[in-house]
N, C-alpha and C positions, 0 to 999 in steps of 0.2 A: 282764671287763677283764683279768684275770690271764692268761686263755688267749690273748688277743690279744698281750699282751706276750711270752709264752713263744714264740709262733709268730714274732714279729718278731725275737726274739733268735736263734732257730734260723736264720732266713733271713739275718740279718746275719752269723752265723758261717759259713754256707755261702759267702756272697759274699766274705768275707775270705779263706777258704781258696782259693777259685778265683782271686782276685786275686794271692795270694802264689804260687800255683803258676804262674801266667802270668808273673809277674815273675822267678821263678827261671829259667825256661826262655827268657828273652830277654836280650839285651844292649843296652847303650846304643850309639848310633852313635859317640859320642865316648868312647872307652874311658877317657880321662883323668878324665872327670866321673862315671864309674859308681861308685856306692856299693858297699862290700863287702856280701856276702850273709851274713846270720847263719847260724850252724851249724844251728839248728833248722829253717831254711827249706831248707837243702841237701838234706834228706830228700825234698823234693817234686820234685826235679829229675828229668827224664826221662833225661838223659845221666848215666851213672855213670862 
């Protein structure tokens, strides 16, 4: 059971990283409603 939980945690961490990376590299259509990007997530940006 512990091995399954460990694998699920790793999978969830990878999914969260992929989601954060995608969010950093996209913008909202309505710039007024776009939330500010945290400093730690800016490191994932493709545009420097």
